[in-house]
Each structure stands twice: as C-alpha cells, then as structure tokens.
Residue frames relative to the residue before (quaternion, step in Angstrom):
aa qw qx qy qz dx dy dz
M 1.0000 0.0000 0.0000 0.0000 0.00 0.00 0.00
S 0.2222 -0.7716 0.5853 0.1130 3.57 -0.93 0.93
V 0.1537 -0.7525 0.6333 0.0954 3.52 -1.19 0.66
A 0.1684 -0.7931 0.5812 0.0700 3.57 -0.83 1.02
K 0.1860 -0.7527 0.6220 0.1098 3.52 -1.24 0.56
I 0.2024 -0.7614 0.6047 0.1165 3.57 -1.16 0.66
I 0.0491 -0.7740 0.6311 0.0159 3.54 -0.93 0.97
E 0.3251 -0.7265 0.5672 0.2117 3.55 -1.24 0.37
I 0.0169 -0.7898 0.6129 -0.0136 3.56 -0.93 0.96
S 0.2592 -0.7296 0.6086 0.1737 3.56 -1.28 0.45
C 0.0522 -0.7964 0.6021 -0.0226 3.56 -0.96 0.92
E 0.0512 -0.8001 0.5955 0.0513 3.55 -1.19 0.45
S 0.0575 -0.7751 0.6292 0.0034 3.52 -1.28 0.56
S 0.4112 -0.6870 0.5357 0.2685 3.53 -1.16 0.55
K 0.6251 0.5740 -0.3222 0.4195 3.62 1.29 -0.20
S 0.7716 -0.2607 0.2452 0.5259 3.60 0.60 -1.14
F 0.6477 -0.4757 0.4069 0.4343 3.55 -1.33 0.13
E 0.6417 0.5395 -0.3239 0.4385 3.57 0.94 -0.90
D 0.6571 0.4995 -0.3075 0.4735 3.59 0.98 -0.82
A 0.6248 0.5280 -0.3364 0.4667 3.59 1.03 -0.74
I 0.6499 0.5063 -0.3108 0.4741 3.59 0.97 -0.84
Q 0.6696 0.5071 -0.2989 0.4529 3.58 0.84 -1.00
S 0.6971 0.4633 -0.2904 0.4638 3.60 0.82 -0.92
G 0.6204 0.5417 -0.3400 0.4539 3.59 1.09 -0.64
I 0.6682 0.4822 -0.2920 0.4855 3.57 0.95 -0.89
M 0.6396 0.5216 -0.3283 0.4594 3.60 0.96 -0.82
R 0.6730 0.4851 -0.3019 0.4697 3.58 0.93 -0.85
A 0.6529 0.5139 -0.3156 0.4584 3.58 0.91 -0.88
S 0.6628 0.5335 -0.3104 0.4240 3.59 0.99 -0.80
K 0.5407 0.6118 -0.4071 0.4093 3.61 1.22 -0.18
T 0.7997 0.2385 -0.1241 0.5369 3.60 1.09 -0.61
I 0.7109 0.3662 -0.2386 0.5510 3.60 1.26 -0.25
H 0.2070 -0.7856 0.5751 0.0959 3.57 -0.85 1.00
N 0.8209 0.2823 -0.2066 0.4513 3.55 -1.32 0.38
I 0.1885 0.7768 -0.5717 0.1848 3.60 0.94 0.85
K 0.1632 -0.8241 0.5407 0.0435 3.57 -0.76 1.08
G 0.8112 -0.1158 0.0895 0.5661 3.60 1.12 -0.43
A 0.1447 -0.7631 0.6213 0.1036 3.52 -1.34 0.18
W 0.1915 -0.7587 0.6159 0.0912 3.51 -1.18 0.71
V 0.3447 -0.7248 0.5583 0.2098 3.58 -0.82 1.00
K 0.2419 -0.8034 0.5343 0.1031 3.54 -0.40 1.27
E 0.8092 -0.0627 0.1012 0.5754 3.56 0.90 -0.93
Q 0.1450 -0.7562 0.6313 0.0922 3.55 -1.22 0.62
Q 0.0072 -0.7852 0.6188 -0.0221 3.54 -1.07 0.80
V 0.1608 -0.7525 0.6222 0.1443 3.56 -1.26 0.36
V 0.2909 -0.6958 0.6254 0.2003 3.52 -1.28 0.54
I 0.1182 -0.8060 0.5794 0.0268 3.57 -0.81 1.03
E 0.0286 0.7676 -0.6389 0.0426 3.52 -0.96 0.99
N 0.8399 0.0057 -0.0608 0.5392 3.58 -0.86 1.01
N 0.6822 -0.5307 0.2607 0.4301 3.55 0.95 1.01
K 0.6511 0.4596 -0.3336 0.5035 3.60 1.19 0.47
I 0.4808 -0.6359 0.5163 0.3129 3.55 -1.13 0.68
T 0.1237 -0.8170 0.5620 0.0367 3.56 -0.73 1.11
M 0.8053 0.0824 -0.0337 0.5862 3.60 1.17 -0.43
Y 0.2041 -0.7403 0.6317 0.1063 3.53 -1.12 0.86
R 0.0536 -0.8056 0.5899 -0.0066 3.58 -0.81 1.03
V 0.0412 -0.7807 0.6232 0.0200 3.54 -1.13 0.78
D 0.2304 -0.6994 0.6541 0.1726 3.51 -1.26 0.60
L 0.1015 -0.8147 0.5709 0.0066 3.56 -0.71 1.12
K 0.2137 -0.6927 0.6652 0.1788 3.53 -1.25 0.57
V 0.1328 -0.8157 0.5629 0.0127 3.55 -0.51 1.26
T 0.1875 -0.7836 0.5871 0.0782 3.57 -0.85 1.04
F 0.0792 0.7834 -0.6133 0.0628 3.56 -0.95 0.92
V 0.4441 -0.6813 0.5211 0.2590 3.55 -1.21 0.64
L 0.4333 -0.7105 0.4995 0.2407 3.55 -0.88 1.01
D 0.5399 -0.6010 0.4820 0.3392 3.56 -1.15 0.68
Q 0.3691 -0.7355 0.5221 0.2240 3.55 -1.09 0.69
C-alpha cells in the first residue's frame, strides 16, 4: 500500500510561468523524493512600468512516502 502526501510551494521566475514551475519542482526534488505530480493552484505576475517583471506560481506537489 502506498501513501501520498501533498505539499504547497511557491516559485517565481523572471522568464515565464513554465520556468517558475520547472525551477520549483527542481528545488523541491532536492529534499523530497518520489514526486509523482504537481497541480498549478494559482498564477500571478508582478508588473512594473507596464511590463511583467516576475512570474509567480503556487504549486501543490504530490509525492509518495517512503515505506
């Protein structure tokens, strides 16, 4: 029997939403093992002088606990 856990993380990038997601998963994988999926809960942008300067995402990351 497997047991999964879900955590929520926030990530940001100056490039894109996709880059924010990728960097968030890469960082989480340094301390969390058996990541099986992620769900984008929310997306936000920071705007300065009428330009997007930062992309932010809130992710729910699912991973299977070690037995």
